[in-house]
MOPAC internal coordinates of N, CA, C and O (Angstrom, degrees):
PM7 1SCF
backbone

  N    0.0000 0     0.00 0     0.00 0    0    0    0
  C    1.4356 1     0.00 0     0.00 0    1    0    0
  C    1.5234 1   109.12 1     0.00 0    2    1    0
  O    1.2310 1   120.69 1   -44.66 1    3    2    1
  N    1.3193 1   116.29 1   135.34 1    3    2    1
  C    1.4548 1   122.95 1  -179.16 1    5    3    2
  C    1.5207 1   111.66 1   -81.44 1    6    5    3
  O    1.2310 1   120.87 1   -41.51 1    7    6    5
  N    1.3337 1   115.94 1   138.49 1    7    6    5
  C    1.4605 1   119.23 1   176.14 1    9    7    6
  C    1.5229 1   108.92 1   -80.97 1   10    9    7
  O    1.2310 1   120.75 1   -42.31 1   11   10    9
  N    1.3129 1   116.16 1   137.69 1   11   10    9
  C    1.4531 1   121.63 1   179.16 1   13   11   10
  C    1.5141 1   109.01 1   -99.64 1   14   13   11
  O    1.2310 1   120.49 1   -51.80 1   15   14   13
  N    1.3369 1   116.67 1   128.20 1   15   14   13
  C    1.4500 1   121.06 1   177.64 1   17   15   14
  C    1.5217 1   108.96 1   -77.83 1   18   17   15
  O    1.2310 1   120.76 1   -55.60 1   19   18   17
  N    1.3169 1   116.15 1   124.40 1   19   18   17
  C    1.4593 1   121.28 1   178.90 1   21   19   18
  C    1.5186 1   108.75 1   -99.36 1   22   21   19
  O    1.2310 1   120.66 1   -45.35 1   23   22   21
  N    1.3136 1   116.33 1   134.65 1   23   22   21
  C    1.4511 1   121.88 1   177.27 1   25   23   22
  C    1.5250 1   108.31 1  -107.15 1   26   25   23
  O    1.2310 1   120.95 1   -56.56 1   27   26   25
  N    1.3184 1   115.78 1   123.44 1   27   26   25
  C    1.4586 1   121.37 1  -176.48 1   29   27   26
  C    1.5196 1   108.42 1  -121.85 1   30   29   27
  O    1.2310 1   120.62 1   -49.32 1   31   30   29
  N    1.3355 1   116.42 1   130.68 1   31   30   29
  C    1.4589 1   122.24 1   176.04 1   33   31   30
  C    1.5223 1   107.97 1  -116.47 1   34   33   31
  O    1.2310 1   120.79 1   -55.18 1   35   34   33
  N    1.3256 1   116.09 1   124.82 1   35   34   33
  C    1.4595 1   121.93 1   174.98 1   37   35   34
  C    1.5228 1   108.03 1  -110.15 1   38   37   35
  O    1.2310 1   120.56 1   -52.42 1   39   38   37
  N    1.3172 1   116.54 1   127.58 1   39   38   37
  C    1.4629 1   122.21 1   179.78 1   41   39   38
  C    1.5231 1   108.48 1  -102.58 1   42   41   39
  O    1.2310 1   120.94 1   -54.35 1   43   42   41
  N    1.3164 1   115.80 1   125.65 1   43   42   41
  C    1.4625 1   121.08 1   177.65 1   45   43   42
  C    1.5257 1   107.16 1  -114.49 1   46   45   43
  O    1.2310 1   120.81 1   -60.64 1   47   46   45
  N    1.3354 1   116.06 1   119.36 1   47   46   45
  C    1.4608 1   119.47 1  -179.44 1   49   47   46
  C    1.5214 1   112.48 1  -126.67 1   50   49   47
  O    1.2310 1   120.20 1  -162.92 1   51   50   49
  N    1.3329 1   117.21 1    17.08 1   51   50   49
  C    1.4641 1   122.13 1   175.82 1   53   51   50
  C    1.5204 1   109.33 1  -111.85 1   54   53   51
  O    1.2310 1   120.93 1   -28.90 1   55   54   53
  N    1.3332 1   115.82 1   151.10 1   55   54   53
  C    1.4630 1   119.79 1   178.29 1   57   55   54
  C    1.5316 1   109.69 1   -65.86 1   58   57   55
  O    1.2310 1   120.54 1   -25.57 1   59   58   57
  N    1.3292 1   116.58 1   154.43 1   59   58   57
  C    1.4578 1   120.53 1  -170.45 1   61   59   58
  C    1.5202 1   115.62 1   -65.00 1   62   61   59
  O    1.2310 1   120.12 1   150.73 1   63   62   61
  N    1.3230 1   117.38 1   -29.27 1   63   62   61
  C    1.4573 1   119.54 1  -177.00 1   65   63   62
  C    1.5194 1   109.40 1  -123.99 1   66   65   63
  O    1.2310 1   120.67 1   -39.88 1   67   66   65
  N    1.3121 1   116.33 1   140.12 1   67   66   65
  C    1.4601 1   121.49 1  -179.10 1   69   67   66
  C    1.5197 1   112.00 1   122.50 1   70   69   67
  O    1.2310 1   120.76 1   152.04 1   71   70   69
  N    1.3260 1   116.16 1   -27.96 1   71   70   69
  C    1.4652 1   120.35 1   173.05 1   73   71   70
  C    1.5289 1   107.61 1  -143.11 1   74   73   71
  O    1.2310 1   120.65 1   -14.46 1   75   74   73
  N    1.3005 1   116.36 1   165.54 1   75   74   73
  C    1.4658 1   119.85 1  -174.68 1   77   75   74
  C    1.5264 1   113.96 1   -96.40 1   78   77   75
  O    1.2310 1   119.75 1   179.17 1   79   78   77
  N    1.3205 1   118.08 1    -0.83 1   79   78   77
  C    1.4687 1   119.50 1  -177.58 1   81   79   78
  C    1.5228 1   113.40 1   -60.31 1   82   81   79
  O    1.2310 1   118.62 1   132.98 1   83   82   81
  N    1.3457 1   120.25 1   -47.02 1   83   82   81
  C    1.4715 1   118.42 1   177.36 1   85   83   82
  C    1.5303 1   112.68 1   -61.15 1   86   85   83
  O    1.2310 1   120.61 1   138.34 1   87   86   85
  N    1.3215 1   116.44 1   -41.66 1   87   86   85
  C    1.4631 1   120.67 1   178.54 1   89   87   86
  C    1.5257 1   110.81 1   -60.26 1   90   89   87
  O    1.2310 1   120.51 1   134.00 1   91   90   89
  N    1.3191 1   116.63 1   -46.00 1   91   90   89
  C    1.4640 1   120.00 1  -179.42 1   93   91   90
  C    1.5275 1   111.54 1   -63.92 1   94   93   91
  O    1.2310 1   120.12 1   139.98 1   95   94   93
  N    1.3210 1   117.39 1   -40.02 1   95   94   93
  C    1.4660 1   120.56 1   178.49 1   97   95   94
  C    1.5211 1   110.71 1   -65.38 1   98   97   95
  O    1.2310 1   120.51 1   136.74 1   99   98   97
  N    1.3194 1   116.62 1   -43.26 1   99   98   97
  C    1.4615 1   119.76 1   179.77 1  101   99   98
  C    1.5234 1   111.98 1   -67.87 1  102  101   99
  O    1.2310 1   120.69 1   141.51 1  103  102  101
  N    1.2983 1   116.29 1   -38.49 1  103  102  101
  C    1.4709 1   120.46 1   177.42 1  105  103  102
  C    1.5326 1   110.28 1   -63.34 1  106  105  103
  O    1.2310 1   120.29 1   137.10 1  107  106  105
  N    1.3280 1   117.04 1   -42.90 1  107  106  105
  C    1.4634 1   121.27 1   176.38 1  109  107  106
  C    1.5262 1   110.13 1   -61.28 1  110  109  107
  O    1.2310 1   120.55 1   133.69 1  111  110  109
  N    1.3228 1   116.55 1   -46.31 1  111  110  109
  C    1.4636 1   120.43 1  -179.30 1  113  111  110
  C    1.5216 1   111.50 1   -61.41 1  114  113  111
  O    1.2310 1   120.18 1   137.91 1  115  114  113
  N    1.3268 1   117.26 1   -42.09 1  115  114  113
  C    1.4676 1   120.11 1   179.00 1  117  115  114
  C    1.5292 1   111.56 1   -63.15 1  118  117  115
  O    1.2310 1   120.53 1   146.68 1  119  118  117
  N    1.3179 1   116.60 1   -33.32 1  119  118  117
  C    1.4639 1   119.56 1   176.08 1  121  119  118
  C    1.5188 1   111.89 1   -71.57 1  122  121  119
  O    1.2310 1   120.41 1   142.52 1  123  122  121
  N    1.3276 1   116.82 1   -37.48 1  123  122  121
  C    1.4641 1   120.90 1  -177.56 1  125  123  122
  C    1.5217 1   113.04 1   -72.84 1  126  125  123
  O    1.2310 1   119.67 1   144.85 1  127  126  125
  N    1.3360 1   118.24 1   -35.15 1  127  126  125
  C    1.4678 1   119.37 1  -177.83 1  129  127  126
  C    1.5199 1   112.31 1   -67.96 1  130  129  127
  O    1.2310 1   119.82 1   165.35 1  131  130  129
  N    1.2944 1   117.94 1   -14.65 1  131  130  129
  C    1.4613 1   120.89 1   177.09 1  133  131  130
  C    1.5182 1   112.18 1   -74.26 1  134  133  131
  O    1.2310 1   120.73 1   163.25 1  135  134  133
  N    1.3180 1   116.22 1   -16.75 1  135  134  133
  C    1.4634 1   120.74 1  -179.90 1  137  135  134
  C    1.5294 1   109.58 1   -89.36 1  138  137  135
  O    1.2310 1   119.80 1   -53.72 1  139  138  137
  N    1.3281 1   117.99 1   126.28 1  139  138  137
  C    1.4681 1   119.95 1  -177.09 1  141  139  138
  C    1.5278 1   113.76 1   -65.71 1  142  141  139
  O    1.2310 1   119.62 1   158.40 1  143  142  141
  N    1.3210 1   118.33 1   -21.60 1  143  142  141
  C    1.4645 1   120.18 1  -178.72 1  145  143  142
  C    1.5291 1   113.31 1   -88.94 1  146  145  143
  O    1.2310 1   120.49 1  -177.36 1  147  146  145
  N    1.3294 1   116.67 1     2.64 1  147  146  145
  C    1.4612 1   121.71 1  -178.60 1  149  147  146
  C    1.5303 1   110.73 1  -109.84 1  150  149  147
  O    1.2310 1   120.72 1   -44.35 1  151  150  149
  N    1.3209 1   116.24 1   135.65 1  151  150  149
  C    1.4634 1   122.54 1   172.70 1  153  151  150
  C    1.5239 1   105.76 1  -117.22 1  154  153  151
  O    1.2310 1   120.39 1   -63.48 1  155  154  153
  N    1.3292 1   116.87 1   116.52 1  155  154  153
  C    1.4577 1   121.47 1  -171.77 1  157  155  154
  C    1.5255 1   110.70 1  -111.26 1  158  157  155
  O    1.2310 1   121.30 1   -46.32 1  159  158  157
  N    1.3211 1   115.12 1   133.68 1  159  158  157
  C    1.4612 1   121.99 1   174.07 1  161  159  158
  C    1.5145 1   108.21 1  -125.53 1  162  161  159
  O    1.2310 1   121.06 1   -39.78 1  163  162  161
  N    1.3121 1   115.58 1   140.22 1  163  162  161
  C    1.4555 1   122.17 1   176.07 1  165  163  162
  C    1.5209 1   106.82 1  -113.62 1  166  165  163
  O    1.2310 1   120.54 1   -50.94 1  167  166  165
  N    1.3221 1   116.58 1   129.06 1  167  166  165
  C    1.4567 1   121.73 1   178.15 1  169  167  166
  C    1.5195 1   107.66 1  -116.13 1  170  169  167
  O    1.2310 1   120.82 1   -62.60 1  171  170  169
  N    1.3336 1   116.04 1   117.40 1  171  170  169
  C    1.4568 1   121.70 1  -179.88 1  173  171  170
  C    1.5250 1   108.62 1   -99.19 1  174  173  171
  O    1.2310 1   120.49 1   -53.80 1  175  174  173
  N    1.3260 1   116.67 1   126.20 1  175  174  173
  C    1.4569 1   121.48 1  -177.86 1  177  175  174
  C    1.5264 1   108.85 1  -140.66 1  178  177  175
  O    1.2310 1   120.46 1   -24.98 1  179  178  177
  N    1.3188 1   116.72 1   155.02 1  179  178  177
  C    1.4625 1   120.60 1   179.37 1  181  179  178
  C    1.5162 1   110.35 1    60.37 1  182  181  179
  O    1.2310 1   120.86 1    45.84 1  183  182  181
  N    1.3296 1   115.97 1  -134.16 1  183  182  181
  C    1.4703 1   120.49 1   178.98 1  185  183  182
  C    1.5249 1   112.20 1   -65.79 1  186  185  183
  O    1.2310 1   119.96 1   163.74 1  187  186  185
  N    1.3244 1   117.68 1   -16.26 1  187  186  185
  C    1.4596 1   121.20 1   179.87 1  189  187  186
  C    1.5129 1   113.52 1   -64.83 1  190  189  187
  O    1.2310 1   119.93 1   156.43 1  191  190  189
  N    1.3630 1   117.75 1   -23.57 1  191  190  189
  C    1.4690 1   118.94 1   178.53 1  193  191  190
  C    1.5209 1   111.38 1   -63.87 1  194  193  191
  O    1.2310 1   120.24 1   159.76 1  195  194  193
  N    1.3190 1   117.15 1   -20.24 1  195  194  193
  C    1.4637 1   120.18 1   176.95 1  197  195  194
  C    1.5241 1   111.92 1   -65.71 1  198  197  195
  O    1.2310 1   119.87 1   163.06 1  199  198  197
  N    1.3080 1   117.85 1   -16.94 1  199  198  197
  C    1.4674 1   121.03 1   176.11 1  201  199  198
  C    1.5240 1   111.31 1   -66.23 1  202  201  199
  O    1.2310 1   120.36 1   156.21 1  203  202  201
  N    1.3404 1   116.92 1   -23.79 1  203  202  201
  C    1.4620 1   121.10 1  -175.39 1  205  203  202
  C    1.5199 1   113.25 1   -93.80 1  206  205  203
  O    1.2310 1   119.50 1  -176.73 1  207  206  205
  N    1.3224 1   118.57 1     3.27 1  207  206  205
  C    1.4639 1   121.25 1   179.21 1  209  207  206
  C    1.5310 1   109.24 1   -75.71 1  210  209  207
  O    1.2310 1   121.18 1   -52.36 1  211  210  209
  N    1.3259 1   115.35 1   127.64 1  211  210  209
  C    1.4664 1   120.80 1  -179.15 1  213  211  210
  C    1.5277 1   111.48 1   -77.42 1  214  213  211
  O    1.2310 1   121.47 1   -26.31 1  215  214  213
  N    1.2992 1   114.79 1   153.69 1  215  214  213
  C    1.4644 1   124.31 1   173.50 1  217  215  214
  C    1.5330 1   114.33 1    58.98 1  218  217  215
  O    1.2310 1   120.30 1  -145.84 1  219  218  217
  N    1.3153 1   117.02 1    34.16 1  219  218  217
  C    1.4526 1   119.96 1   174.51 1  221  219  218
  C    1.5269 1   108.91 1   -72.72 1  222  221  219
  O    1.2310 1   121.01 1   -32.38 1  223  222  221
  N    1.3014 1   115.67 1   147.62 1  223  222  221
  C    1.4581 1   119.45 1   174.06 1  225  223  222
  C    1.5220 1   107.62 1   -80.96 1  226  225  223
  O    1.2310 1   120.92 1   -60.30 1  227  226  225
  N    1.3059 1   115.85 1   119.70 1  227  226  225
  C    1.4593 1   120.92 1   179.83 1  229  227  226
  C    1.5228 1   108.66 1   -78.99 1  230  229  227
  O    1.2310 1   120.36 1   -58.00 1  231  230  229
  N    1.3318 1   116.92 1   122.00 1  231  230  229
  C    1.4680 1   118.94 1   178.40 1  233  231  230
  C    1.5322 1   110.78 1   -61.27 1  234  233  231
  O    1.2310 1   120.99 1   -30.99 1  235  234  233
  N    1.3143 1   115.71 1   149.01 1  235  234  233
  C    1.4605 1   120.61 1  -179.26 1  237  235  234
  C    1.5275 1   110.06 1   -58.86 1  238  237  235
  O    1.2310 1   120.97 1   -46.18 1  239  238  237
  N    1.3194 1   115.74 1   133.82 1  239  238  237
  C    1.4553 1   121.23 1   178.92 1  241  239  238
  C    1.5190 1   114.10 1    87.50 1  242  241  239
  O    1.2310 1   119.87 1   178.89 1  243  242  241
  N    1.3261 1   117.85 1    -1.11 1  243  242  241
  C    1.4599 1   121.59 1   179.60 1  245  243  242
  C    1.5152 1   110.45 1  -104.60 1  246  245  243
  O    1.2310 1   120.15 1   -13.71 1  247  246  245
  N    1.2849 1   117.33 1   166.29 1  247  246  245
  C    1.4545 1   127.74 1   177.22 1  249  247  246
  C    1.5278 1   107.92 1   -83.96 1  250  249  247
  O    1.2310 1   119.35 1   -19.81 1  251  250  249
  N    1.3051 1   118.84 1   160.19 1  251  250  249
  C    1.4553 1   122.78 1   178.72 1  253  251  250
  C    1.5267 1   108.71 1   -95.61 1  254  253  251
  O    1.2310 1   120.75 1   -78.16 1  255  254  253
  N    1.3177 1   116.17 1   101.84 1  255  254  253
  C    1.4634 1   121.76 1  -176.81 1  257  255  254
  C    1.5277 1   110.95 1   -66.16 1  258  257  255
  O    1.2310 1   120.22 1   143.09 1  259  258  257
  N    1.3134 1   117.19 1   -36.91 1  259  258  257
  C    1.4673 1   120.21 1  -179.68 1  261  259  258
  C    1.5242 1   110.69 1   -58.78 1  262  261  259
  O    1.2310 1   120.43 1   136.54 1  263  262  261
  N    1.3191 1   116.79 1   -43.46 1  263  262  261
  C    1.4640 1   121.24 1   179.02 1  265  263  262
  C    1.5307 1   110.87 1   -62.72 1  266  265  263
  O    1.2310 1   120.46 1   140.01 1  267  266  265
  N    1.3219 1   116.72 1   -39.99 1  267  266  265
  C    1.4637 1   120.55 1   179.92 1  269  267  266
  C    1.5353 1   110.89 1   -67.51 1  270  269  267
  O    1.2310 1   120.25 1   137.98 1  271  270  269
  N    1.3377 1   117.13 1   -42.02 1  271  270  269
  C    1.4686 1   121.27 1   178.69 1  273  271  270
  C    1.5271 1   110.47 1   -63.02 1  274  273  271
  O    1.2310 1   120.36 1   137.57 1  275  274  273
  N    1.3278 1   116.92 1   -42.43 1  275  274  273
  C    1.4725 1   120.04 1   178.99 1  277  275  274
  C    1.5233 1   111.62 1   -61.70 1  278  277  275
  O    1.2310 1   120.65 1   137.02 1  279  278  277
  N    1.3171 1   116.37 1   -42.98 1  279  278  277
  C    1.4683 1   120.02 1   178.65 1  281  279  278
  C    1.5226 1   110.82 1   -61.70 1  282  281  279
  O    1.2310 1   120.55 1   140.60 1  283  282  281
  N    1.3177 1   116.55 1   -39.40 1  283  282  281
  C    1.4621 1   119.94 1   178.59 1  285  283  282
  C    1.5234 1   111.62 1   -69.91 1  286  285  283
  O    1.2310 1   120.25 1   139.74 1  287  286  285
  N    1.3163 1   117.12 1   -40.26 1  287  286  285
  C    1.4631 1   120.63 1  -179.34 1  289  287  286
  C    1.5189 1   111.31 1   -61.90 1  290  289  287
  O    1.2310 1   119.97 1   151.66 1  291  290  289
  N    1.3375 1   117.66 1   -28.34 1  291  290  289
  C    1.4538 1   120.80 1   178.59 1  293  291  290
  C    1.5189 1   111.54 1   -74.89 1  294  293  291
  O    1.2310 1   119.94 1   153.20 1  295  294  293
  N    1.3363 1   117.71 1   -26.80 1  295  294  293
  C    1.4713 1   121.35 1  -174.58 1  297  295  294
  C    1.5195 1   114.03 1  -115.82 1  298  297  295
  O    1.2310 1   120.22 1   159.52 1  299  298  297
  N    1.3040 1   117.18 1   -20.48 1  299  298  297
  C    1.4667 1   120.56 1  -176.59 1  301  299  298
  C    1.5160 1   108.63 1  -130.64 1  302  301  299
  O    1.2310 1   121.19 1    32.00 1  303  302  301
  N    1.3209 1   115.34 1  -148.00 1  303  302  301
  C    1.4560 1   120.20 1   179.54 1  305  303  302
  C    1.5146 1   108.26 1  -132.27 1  306  305  303
  O    1.2310 1   121.21 1   -42.41 1  307  306  305
  N    1.3372 1   115.30 1   137.59 1  307  306  305
  C    1.4667 1   121.45 1   178.32 1  309  307  306
  C    1.5131 1   106.86 1  -125.28 1  310  309  307
  O    1.2310 1   120.99 1   -54.36 1  311  310  309
  N    1.3296 1   115.71 1   125.64 1  311  310  309
  C    1.4656 1   121.61 1   179.24 1  313  311  310
  C    1.5159 1   109.56 1  -118.34 1  314  313  311
  O    1.2310 1   120.65 1   -38.48 1  315  314  313
  N    1.3333 1   116.37 1   141.52 1  315  314  313
  C    1.4594 1   120.95 1   173.57 1  317  315  314
  C    1.5083 1   109.74 1  -122.82 1  318  317  315
  O    1.2310 1   120.10 1   180.00 1  319  318  317

């Protein structure tokens, strides 16, 4: 049986800190890119483009979105 390549696009339109939606989307994407049958793309729009700003100060108790975006850019595709 042939494996089918699945293409998944996740749209992030919330700013990186203040809500957990960008974190959850990035966490899902990082899990999906580990699967060889998955092709993952991240599309940043609106306030979501702030996820791609380098050298942001990560608020205490939050995750580092820049690190997550970099990991995805190495294995998937990130569009702004």
